[in-house]
N, C-alpha and C positions, 0 to 999 in steps of 0.2 A: 566576537559573538554577535554584536549588533549588525555587523556586515552580513553574517550568516542569515540572521532573521530577515534582513532586507532582501536578500536573494530569494527567500521563500515567498515574500510578498509579491515578487515579480513572477515566480514560477507558478503559484497557485492559480492566478487569473488565466495564465497561458494554458494550464491543464483544463480549466473549465471551458475555455474557447475551443480547445482541441476536441473535447468530448462532444460539444454541440455541433462540431463540423464533421463528425463521423459520417452522417448521412450524406450521400453524394448523388441523390437522385435529381434529375433536371426538372423537378416540378415543385410548385409552391404547395403548402399544406392545404390551402383552400381548394386547390384543384386536384387533390389526390384521388378522390373517388372517380372523377372524370378520367384521370390518367390511367387508373386500373382498368376501367372499362375499355378505354381506347387501346391499351396494350393487348387486352384479350382479343378484341376485334381484329387488330393487326395480326396477331398470332393465328387466328382462324383463317384469315385470307391467305396467309403465308402457307399454311398446311394444305389448303385447297390447290395451291400451285406448286406443291412439293418443295417449297423453299423452307426446309426444316431448320436450317441454321438460323434464319431470321425469326422463325417461330420460337426457338429456344431462347434467343436473346430477349424477345418481347415478354415471354412468360417469366423469365428470370427477373426482369425489372418489375413486373407486376407482383411477383411473389415477395420481393424485397419490400415493396410498398405495403402489401397486405400483412406483413409481419409487425408493422407499427401498431401499438396498442389500440389506437382510435379506430383502426380499420380492419380489425381481425374478423368482423362479421362477413367480410368479403373474401376471406381465405378459402372457404369451401368452393366458391366459384373458380378461383385461380387453380386450386388443386384439381378440380374437375377438368379444367382446360389442359393441365399438364397430363392428366390421365388420357385425354383424347389425343394428345400429341404422341404419347407412347403407343397408343392403339394404332394410329396411322403409320407409325414407324415399324409396326408388326413386332414390337418388343412387348409381347402380351404378358409375360410374367411381371415386368415392371409396371405395366399399365394396371394390372390387377392390384398390385401392392399400393399404387398411388390412389386408385379409386377407393380402396378400403380406408385410406387416410381421410379422403374427402367425405366418406360416409360417416366416420366418427365425428368430424367437424360439423357436418350438417345436422346430425342427431343432437349434438350438444346445443345448437342454436334453435332446435325445434322448428325448422323451416320446412313445411311439407313440399313446397314447390321445388326447393333445392334437393330434397330427399328423392323426389320422383325422378329428377334428372339423373341423380347418382345411380339409383336403382336401374334405370333404363340402360345407362352406359355400362354398368357392371354386367348386366345380362348379355349385352352384345360382345363384351370381352370374353365372357365365359363360353359363348358360342364358338368363338375363334379357338378356344383351347379344348373344345369337344366335351365340355361339362354341361350337357344339354339339360339334365334334370334340374340342376341348380339355376341355370339361366332361365328356365321356364318359371321357376319360383319368383325370381326377381322381376321378370316381365309382368307377372301377375301383381306384385306389390306396386310397381310403377303405375300400372293401369288403374288399380284401386285408388291410388292417391290422386291421379288426374281426374278420375270420375268424381271423387269427393270435392275437388277444387273446381269442377265444371270447366276444366281447361281442355277444350277440344283441340286446340293447336298442339298442346303437349302430347295428347293421345296419338297424334300422327307418328311421333317417334316410337311409341310402343308398338303400333301396327307395323312399322318398318322392322323393328326387332323380331316380331312374330314371323315376318316374312323370311328373315335370315335363318331363324331356327327351322322353319319348314323346309327351306332349301337344303340345309345341311342334313336333315333327316330324310330327304328324298320325297317329301310330300309336295310335289311340284304344283299340283292344282291349287293347294292352299297358298303356296308361295306366290304364284301368279296373282291371285286375288288380293293378297296383302300388299304386294309391291305396287299394284295399280292404285289402290286406295292411298298409299303413302305418297306416291308420286304426285297425285292430284292435290293432296294436302300441302305438300311442300311448295307446289306451284302457286297455290292460293296465298301462301305466306311470303312469296317472293324469294324463297331459299333455293337459288338456282343450282348450287353444287349438290345439295341434298336431293333435289329433284332428279338430276342427271345420274347420281349414284343409284337411286331407286330404279331408273330406267335400265342401268347396267345389270343390276341383279335380276330384274324382270327378264331381260334378254337371256341371261344365264339360265333361268328356270325354263323359259320357252324352248331353248336349245336341247333340253334334256327330257321334256314332257312327252308322253305317248301321243302320237298324232291321232290315234283312234279315240282318245279321251278329249283332246282339245284340237279343234280344226285349224289347219294351216299354221302351226306354231313357228315353223322355220321362216316362213314368209314374214310373219309379224316380228320375229327376232331380228331379221335383216333390216327391216324398216327402223327398228329402234337403234341398231348399230349406226345407221346413217345419221339419225338425230343426235346421238351421243357424240359422234365424230365431229359434226358441224359445231356443236356448242363447245366441246372440249378444246378444239383447235382455236376457237375465238377467245376463250377464257383462260387458256393455258393449263387445263386440267390434265396433266401428262399421265397420271396414274390411270385415269379412265381410258385414255387412248391405248395404253399398254394392255389393259384388261380386254379391250375390244378384240385384240388378236387371239386371245385364249378362247373367247366365246365363239369367234369366227371359226376356229379349228374344230370346236364341238359341232357346229352346224355342218361343216364339211364332212365330218365323220358320219353324222346322221344321213348325209346325202351320198355316202360311200365314195367320197372323193379323197382317197387316202393321200395322194401326193401333195395336193393343195393343202390339206389339213396339216401335213408334216411341215410344210414351208411356214404356215402361219404359226405353228407351235414353236418352231426354231426361232422365229423373229420375236415371239413373246418371251421365250426364255432368255434371249440375249438382252432384251429391254428390261426384263425383270431383274437380271443380274446387275444392270447399271443402277436401277432404283435401290437395290440392296446396298450398294456401295455408298449411295447418298444417305441411306438410313443409318449405316454404321458410323459415318462421320457425325451425323446429328446425335446419335446415341453417345458417342465420345464427348461431344460438346455438352450434352445434358449432364454427363457425369461430372465434368469440370464445373458446370453451373451449380450442381448440388454442393460441391466442395466449396465454391465461392460463398454460397448462402451460409454454410456452416462456419466459414471464416468470419463472416459479418457478425453472426451471433456471438462468437467467441471474442471478437474485438470489442463489442459493446460491453460484454460482461467484464472483460479485462480492464477497460477504461474506467468503469464504475469502481472496480476493486482498487485500481491505482489511486482514484480520487479519495477514497476512504483512507487508504494508507497515508497519502500526503497530508490529509487533514489531521490525522493522529500525529504524524511526524512534526507538523507545524506547532501543534499544541505542546508537544514534548520539548521542541526547540525553545519556545517562549519561556516555558517553566524553567528549563535549564539555564536560560540567559539571565532571568531575574535572580535565581539562586547564585549564579556565578558572580553577580555584582557584589553579593554579601560575603562571599568567601574570598580567601586569599588568592593571589595571582597564581600560585603553583597549582592549587586545586582546580582553578578555572582552566588552566592549560591542560591538566590531566583529563578533565571532563571533556574538553573539546577534542582531544586526541582520541579518547575512547569513542566519542560520537562519530568521528570521521571513519574510524576502523569499522564500526558497526554498519555505517552507511555503505561503505565499500563492499562489505560482506553481503549485505542485503541485495545490492545491485548485481553482485556476482551470482547469487542464488536465483534472482529473477532472470538473468541472462541464461543460466543453465536450464531453468524451467521452460523458457521460450524455445531454446534449441531442442529440448525433448519433445515439446508440442509440435514443432516443425517436422521432426523425424517421424512422429506418430502419424501426422497428417499425410506425409509422403508415403508411408507404409500403407495406409488405408486407400490412398489414391491408386497405388500400384496394384493392390488387391482388387479394387473395382475394375481397373483396366483389364486385369487378367481374367476376371469373371466375364466381362463383356466379350473378350476375345474367345474364351472357351465356348460361350453361348453361341457366338456368331459362327465359329468353325463347326460346332455340332449341328446347328440348324442348316447351314449352307450345304454341308456334305451330305446330310440326309435328304435334303430337298433335291440334290443333283441326281440321286439314284433313280427316281421315276423317269425323268427325260433320258437318262443314260440307258435305261431298259429299252426305251423306244429306239434309240440309235443302234444299240447292239442287236436287238431283236430283228429290226428291219434289215440290217446288214446281213445277218445270218440267213434270213428268208431270201433275200436277193441272190446271195451266193448259191443257194440251193436250187435256184430256178434257171440254171445253165446260162449265165450271162456271157456276153461276147468277151473275147480275150482282153480287149482294152478296158472294158467295164470291170472285169474280174480284178485287174490290177488295181483299179481305183477302189473297189470294194474291199480288197485285202488291206489296202492302206487305211481305209476307214475303220476296219475291224481292229487293226493294230492300235490305232489311235484311241479307240473306245476302250480296249483292254488296258492300255497305258493309263488313261484317265481314271478308270476304275481302280487300278492299283494305287494311284495317287490319292484318291478319295479314301481308300481303306487305310493307307499309311497315315494320313492326316488324322483320321478318327482314332487309330491306335495311339499315336503320339499325344493327341488331345486328352485321351483317357489316362495315359501314363502321367502327364503333367498335372492333371486334376486329381491324382491319387485315387482313381476309380477302378484300378485293376487289382484284383485279388488273386492270390496263388492258391490253386486247389491242391488237395492232398488226397488222391484216390489211387488205388492200384491200377497199373497198366503194364502191358507187355512191351518192354523197352525195344527189343530187336524188331518186332513187328511194326512199331511206330516209326523207327528209322527206315526200315525197308519201304514203308509206304511213302515216305518223303522222297526217297531216291527214285521210286517208280514214277511218282508224279513229275519229277524233273528230268526223266530219262530222255523225252523227246526234245526238250530244250537243249540238252547237251549234244544230242545227235545232230541237231540243226546246225550247230557251230563246229561240228566234226571234232568234238572233245570226247576223251575216254575217262570214265569215272572208275577209280579203284576203291573198293570198299573193304576195310579191314575191321572185323568185329571180334572182340575178345570173348571167347566162349566160356571163360571163367566167371563172367558177369552173371548175376541172378536173372532168371526168366522174367520175374515181375518185381517192380519197385513201386514205391508210393510217392507220388508227386503230381505235377501238372503236365499231362501229356500234350495238351494243345500248345502250351508255351514253348516246350522244347522243340515241337514241330515248327513253330513260327520262327524260332531262332535259327534252326538248321536250314529252313527254306530260304531265309534272308541271306545267310552266309554262302550257301551252295549256289544260289541264284546269282549272287555277286561274282563268284568265281567263274561261273559259266558265261556271264555277261562280258567280263574283261579278259576271257581266254578264248583263243580261236586256234583250232588244229593243235590242241595241247592236251595236258593231262591234269586231272583233279583227283586228289586223294581225300577220302573221308575215313577217319580213324576213330574208333570208339574203344577205349582201353579201361582196364581195371587199375585205378591208381592206388586204392586203399580199400580194404574190406575186413569186416569182422562179422560176428554172428547176426547183428541187427542192422548195420549200416554199410553202405558202399559209396565210395567216391569215384564217380565216372569221369574219365578224361576224354574230351571231345576235341578233334582237330579237323580243320578244313584247309587244305593246301592246294595251290594251283601254280601253273607255269605261265600266268598271264602277264599283264602290263606292269604290275607292281605299283608301289606307292612310295613317293619321295620321302626323305627324312623329315622335311619341313611339314608336309601334309599329314604325317602320322600323328602329330600332336593335336590335330583338329578334326581328324577323319570321323570321330564318333560324335561330333556335334551335329545338331539338326541342320539340314539343308547344306551339308558340307560334302564336296567331292574332291577328287584328286587334283583336277585342274580345269580351267575353262575349256581347253582342247578336248579333254575327256568328256566333259558335259556335252559339247557339240557333237562328238563322235558317237557316244553311247546313249545320251539322254539320261533321264532319271532325276530324282529330287534330292537324293542324299539323305533320305529319312531312314533307310533300312538299318544301317549300322547304329544309328541313334536309338532306334527301337530295341535292337539287340542289347545294347549297353544297359538301357533302362530295365528291360525284363530280367537280365542276369543280376542286376543289383537288387531287384525285388526278391530274387531267389537266393540271395546271399552269396553271389559269385561275382566274377570280374572277367572281362574279355581282354585277351592279350594279342599283340600283333607283332609279326616279324616279316619285313619286306625289303626288297631292293628294287629300285626302278629298272624295269625291263627284265627282271628275273623271277617275277612271281611274288605271291604273298602266302603267309600262313597265319591263321587265326586259331586260338585255342582257349579253352576254359574248362574248369572243373565244377561239377555239381554233386552235392551230397544227397543221397536218397536213403530212406528207410527201406529195408528189404521186406517185401510182402510175402505172406505165407503162400506156398505153391498151391495153386488152385486146381492142379491136375490137368486133365485133358478135356475139361468141360468146354463145349463149343460156345463161342461168343458170336452172336448174330452180326455184330459189327465187323467181325473178321471173316465172314463168308466171302469167298472170292466172287467178284462180280464179272461175268462174261457178257458183254453187250451183244445180244442177238436181236436183230431187227424183228424177227418173227415173234419175239416175246411181246411186242407192243401191238401186234395185229388185232384189230377189233376189240381192244380193251376199252371199256367205257369209263370216260373221265368226266368229272364235273369240275368246271372252272368257276370259282367264286371270286369275282373281281368287279369293282364299281367303276374302274376307269375304262372307257370305251376303246382307246388305243391299245391298252394292255390286253384287253379281252381279245381283240383281233390278232395281235402278235402271238400270244400264247396259244390260241386256238390253231393258227396256221402252222406253228412249229410242231404241235402234237399231231395234226392231221397229216403232216409229211411222213410220220411213222405209222400211218393207217390206224390211228386211234380215233374212237368215236367220241366227240366232245359235246357236252351240254354246258351252256354258259348261263350263269345267274349273277345278278349284280348286287345282292344283299344277303345278309345272314339268315333272315327268316325264310326266304325262298330256298336257300341251301338246305335248311332243316326239312322243309316240305319235300323237296326233291329226293333227299336221302331216305325219307320214309317210303316214298312211292317207287323208287328204282334202286336196284342193286348195282352199285358202281364198283369197278375194280380199284379205283383210286380217286381221291378228292384233292384238288389244289386250292388252298384257302388263303385269301388275302387277310391281313390283320385289321387294318383300319378301314371301316366301311360305314355308310350311313346306317342309322339304327343300331342294331347290336353288332359288336365287334366279331372278328373271326375267331377269337379265343372263346367267347361266349357261345358262338354257334357250334364250335367243336365240342364243347362240354355237353350241349344239348344232344348232338348226334351220338356221342358216346353213351348216353343214357339208354338208347335202343339199338345201337350197333357198335359192338366192341372190336370188330375185326377189320372193317374197311380201312385201308391205309389213308391217312390224312397228312398232307405235306403243306407247310406254310410257305407260300410264294409271296414274299413281301419285300418292300424297299427299305425296311428298317433293319437295324442290327439287333440281335437278340442275345448276344453272349452274356450280358449281365443278368438275364432272367431265364436262363436255360432250364433251371430246375422247375420253376413255375410253368414254363412253356411246355415241358414234357408232361407235367402233372395234368395239364388241361386236356391231354389226349392226342397230341400231335406225335407222329412217328419220326418226322424229319423236318428240316426247314431249308429252303433255298433262297438266299438273299438275291434280290434284283439290283442291278443286272447280273446275268450269269452267262457262263460259257455253255453253249449247247451240249458239249460233251459232258460237262459236270452235271448239267440238268438231267440228261437221260441216264447218266451213271447213278444218280441218287434215286431216280424213279425205278430203275432196274433193281437196285439194291433193296428198296422197300418192297417191290413186288415179289422178289425172290424170298425175302425174309418172311413175308406174309404166307407164301406157299409153304415155306419150311415149317412155320408154326401150325398151319392148318393140317399138314401131314402128321 
């Protein structure tokens, strides 16, 4: 027993030493304040040079120091720096979350100077997320505090924020005035990066301003780009160099130099993609850093708890030892045995708790990584749609202008690549939504045979191109209308039949739809898609439904594709309570089949559905039709206008929602093409205003975003149809044709 107590006398000091050695920062306590400030400064300089990994490292160390009780008053500053980092990474959701944390800390310490900085940064982040009303409120709060503090240097930041807000709202005169004031203010303070950033935004505003309102704006914008380029090259401000190419493309568009503008824009998009990759790596490192800070907090708490436990155990051991001396040897041995058993049990429990904690942390880290991946995929695929519209639109226009034979071959290759990339973008978005559980199955009545007929009609040309014959077998005992999700069954059949067409040449494809089981209220429909194509090996059949999986490397090289189609089919069928089956032999073709249970809808008779009106494309239908194009992007305006004018349509172009409302009141248009996100009021709000005085004019959303999740609200706003950009010209005019004919039908 005495030996046991002596062991505790050795262990306790070791535990105390271990507790005080937890902090592993390379700074002495007396230098901690200086260290925090230096780390923040290092992070700021790293952000300016796009070295985000270094910035994350410095802010992580600064945050650890600011967690110490003596230095918590510096925590709002560090939190604000972290918010600035996320803002520069364009991770705006996380930046807003972090700045709200900084705001609470600053309010708790009642520091007006820190509060003003937080308000100003919060406003700038809100501008980036298009929350303009709220951002204006926080800019006013920041300006009021700087005025109260008589801080003229701080007010320069507010003026810069006002310039950003004016630029986003399309108030270019105000933006130019604010950016000039901000640039001079930053220059007086010796803040070179902020000064050059203000110049960049000033050049942006000048490239968009009306020359009749502001003299020689393009000349002044080009001079600014030269200054920015010289300083950015010397200082390593790579982000500003990339932005120069975007602004230069806007200047060239204003000068009607389309080819040069396209080259500048292509270079900008390539460089921007490289920056996004850097941003993603820094975001992942930031998530790991947050986890590390959480680990540190838990370690400190755990060590304190261990010390308390050991102190109690030491006292109990001493008491047991003194009592054991007074008792007989047998009782002492029994007590010692019981003590050892309890100690082993306690250690086993502690070990189990530690393992549970590790598993929980691993789960949280995996969820954070999954959220970061989903956010990145959603953002990048949506951002790709606008430049993709430029590529596909210009390709279509060039093909329409009777190019030379050798040029036509190149343009057809470019068109194929654009359509392939668009398919990839759509597949990634679908898979991303499925993995994030954002896909819901609708239950509405639809005509089953007409839906399948439409799919086969859409794929008819693809089959003919590869000299394939499609045999369609439909069981007439199936009910006319069923209740379910018509879009999802279309998507499933398009993926399966497209696959069969892709891997079959000079062959046959069978599409069979049969009645598997039926009663008064329900029907089980059996779907089959069979082909005489290449087939799938036994080995690959086990993995063919996984994401990015294909039959073989040779198949990938021969046919291309991403291997996402069958994965999407599998996930959609599981959501609908079904399962996909496969039967295939290499070189002998493949057969896919599945069953879906539907409720039978009441027969609606022969009532005409506007969506089922047959569309016959007649070029004369478009002659002299008056179209209003509502679009804020100059390149998109040019492309859409030229595509429509090829069909002899008369186009009017406006670049914001207010002008669209005004034009709709003054002129009777045959159709309106409306963008969704624009400066000022959105396309949805503009459509609601137009519907207040004009209920009949067809309005189509022509937008780069996907609206499947909000279709009900979208149609409630007054839209007749939507066309996602980029689009195929055939689909574009098909929908316009359908809407025009539907409108004529309703008028009659």
